N, C-alpha and C positions, 0 to 999 in steps of 0.2 A: 340717657343721663349720659350709659356708658359709654354711649357714640360719639357725647359731645366732649365727656373725656378724652377718649380715644383722640379725638381730631387738633384738640391744643395741643397735646403732649406730641406727638408726631410735626407739630407745625414750629418747633419752639426753636428748633435752630434753623430751618430755612430764613426766618422768619428777623435772625438775628442775622443771616446773611444779607438780605434784603435791605435793612434799615443801613447797613454800612457800607453805599455804593462804593467806597474806596479801596474792601476787598474786594467787592465783586469786577472791579477792574483788575485788582492783582490778576483775580483767577483767568481773564480772560487771556492776559497780557502772558500770564505765564504758559497757561494751553497753549497759544499759541504758538511761543518758542518753542515748546517742547515739537510738537507738532510738527514744525518747520527742521529741527537737530534730528531730528526720528528720521524722518522722509528722506533728508538730505543725506545720513550716513548709510544707510542701508541702501539706499541711492549711490551711492558711492564702491561701497561694499560692491556693491555686481556689477559696477561697471568694466569689469574687463574679465568675467568668468559668467559660467552660464550658471545652472542648476546647481544650488549648492543646500548638503542636506534633504533634499530631495523639494525643494522651494523654488521658487523660479523669484526673479525679481519682483513680480508687482505683488507675490506671493509674499514677500518677507518685509517689503513697505508694510503692503495692507496690513496685514498682523503687529508692524511694531507698530503706526499710527492709532490701533485699534486698541493696541495693549493703551496708549497711553490714556484713549479715551478715558476707557474702561477707569483708569483710575479717578478718574472724577466721582464715579458711584461713591465712594465711602471717604473721600478728601475731603473733609472740613475742617476749617476752625472750630473743635470740639470744647476749646479751653478756653477759648474765648466766652462761652458759656456758663466757664463755672462748674459746669453741671457731668463733668467725668466721672467714675468711678476713682482712680485715683485721687483725683483735688478732693473728693468727698470724706475717702480713707485719712488723708493726708489733713482737713481740718474739721474734722472729728464730727460729721453732720449726714453721715451714710445714716444716718436714724431716722433721717425724716425719708425715706425713700421708705420706708416700713410704715410710716405714719399718715399718710397718703394713699385716696382713695383705689388706684391703681396698687395690684402687688406689683414689687419691684421688676421683677420676670415680664409682666408684661409692659411696665411705664420702659423702659431698658429697650422691649423688643418695637416699641410704639416712636420711641426718637430713632432709633437706625433706621425704620421703615421712613420715617419725616427723610431725614436727612439723603434716602439713595435715591426720592422721589427729586426730590430738590437736583443731586449731585445728575439722574438721568437724563434730566433738563437742559443740562448743560453737554452733555453725553452725547446725546441726540442733533443737539444744535450743531456739535461741533463737527458729527457723521455726516449729517447733510450738506454743511458745508465743503468739507474732503472729498464726499459721495461727488457735490456737483462740478468740484474743480480736479475732477480724473486720482486725487493723489490715490484712491482708495479705489478697491474692485467693489464691485455687487456680488452679491450672493449666488453662485451658479445656478442655485432653482432658487420656486418657492419653495420648497421641500427643506434645502440646506437652510435656509430662510427661517423658518419653521422649529426646525430643529434647532438651530444656533439660538433663535429667544428661547428654546426651554431649557438647555443648559445652561447658559447663562443669569433663567434665575436659579437654577438649582447653586449654580457655582458662586453668589453670589448670596446661598444658604450658608452654603459651604466655609465661604469667610467670614458672614454676621457670626456663626458660633466659634468661629477658632478665634475672632475678636472678643466675644464674651468671656471664653476660657482667661486669656487675658486680663481682661477685668475682674473677674472673679477670683484670678491670683491674689487682687489685693487683698484682697480677705484675710487672708493668712503672711502674707510680707509686708502690707501697709503699703510699701512702695515697691512701683515694677518698672520705673523708667527704662533700667539697664533691660531687661529682659525684655520692654515693648521695642527698643531698638532694635536691637536682637529677629527678635520675631516677626518684624516687618522689615528687615533686612530677608530674611528666610523667606519667607513669605513673597518678596517680591523672586528672588532668585529662582525658587522651586516653585511660579508658577509660573513663570516664561514670560517678567513684566520686563527683565532686562537683557536676555534673547531668548527667544524658541527653543526647548529643550533637548530640540533634537542634533541642535550645532557640540551639545556635552557627550563625555565620553559615557560608552552603557553601563561602566560601571554607575554613573548618578543616574539615568534617566531610570536604573532599575533599584534606586537607591528612594528614589521621589514617588517612586507607586504605590509607595505602601506608606507613604504620607498624603495627606487630603489638598494640598497644596497648587498642587497641577491640578485638579477638579474645579479650582476656583476661577482660575483663566486661562490655562490652556488648553482644558479643551474645549472648550465652545470657541477659543479663537479659531483653533486646528479645525474643529466643524467649517466655519466659515471660512478659512482661503482652502478650504479640499485635500486638510495634510490628513484628515480622518478622513474618512467615504463616508456617504449613508448608513452601507451595510454595515459597519461597524458603529454606526454611531447608538443603535439599542445598548450596547454592552459597556457601553460609555457613558449611557444614561443613568443606566443600573446603579454604577459603581458612584455616580454624584449622588443619586438619591440614596445611596446606603449612607455614607460619607452625612448626608443629611443627617437619616433616623439616631447614626451612633450618637452624632455632636450635638444631637437635642435631647438624649437620655443624659446623656455627660452633665450636659451645664443643666438639666432641671434638677438630678442629683445634685451637684453640687450648688445652686442658687438653697436645696432646702438644709445645707451644710453650710452654708454663709451665714443663713439667719441665726442660729445657733450661737453666731463669733460676733451679733450687732450687742453690744452697751446700752444703756440710755442715755449713755456721756455722748455719744456715736463712734468714731473708729475702731 
């Protein structure tokens, strides 16, 4: 029964996407346009220059395109299902999360898992097309590919807990749409989505090392393109694992505190 509940919970958002062909078409068009634009941008930037910030033209394009594809892992229309924490707090229905067979923390995690599996299908399909078309380079070796996959999984765990913290903030602030916009911008900037962190000033890179954001995307992609060597991969994976443990403990504590703020009327 527990497995059945988990399966039904994880497939909620993917099913919503699969039953909305126009939405899937829009995703395909947007993803294609993004890949073409970023590939063209970085190709143009390197047209009259050699290696910059320790990156060659091929590395820069590969990094940028992979960053676009990786964004699909958690970029779903969650509001369409009206089951986000922000919406439940607004409508006063968050109490139902505490009346279901699954605890709220597990329900939230399973929803995220289903979304990431669905997003991974898009990312893998895009990766295969870009690799076959020669837009991006393959990993340097099987070892690099293996380390990249492990680092990417750890990075997605870090990203999940970071986004969970924002959801949990709703239990104290009720509405956090402004905080969501700020955090999403900070996440994209400090994780290297907009541009690799090596292009930023030294003080900016130093500051980012004390935050969890670069562990979500910058580290895995840096390992893939060879900006971080295999000899240094162990330390980077350890840092990612530490962030996962710290954020897990923090969010677990906040789930317990949040339960005390839920009343029978919801909200």
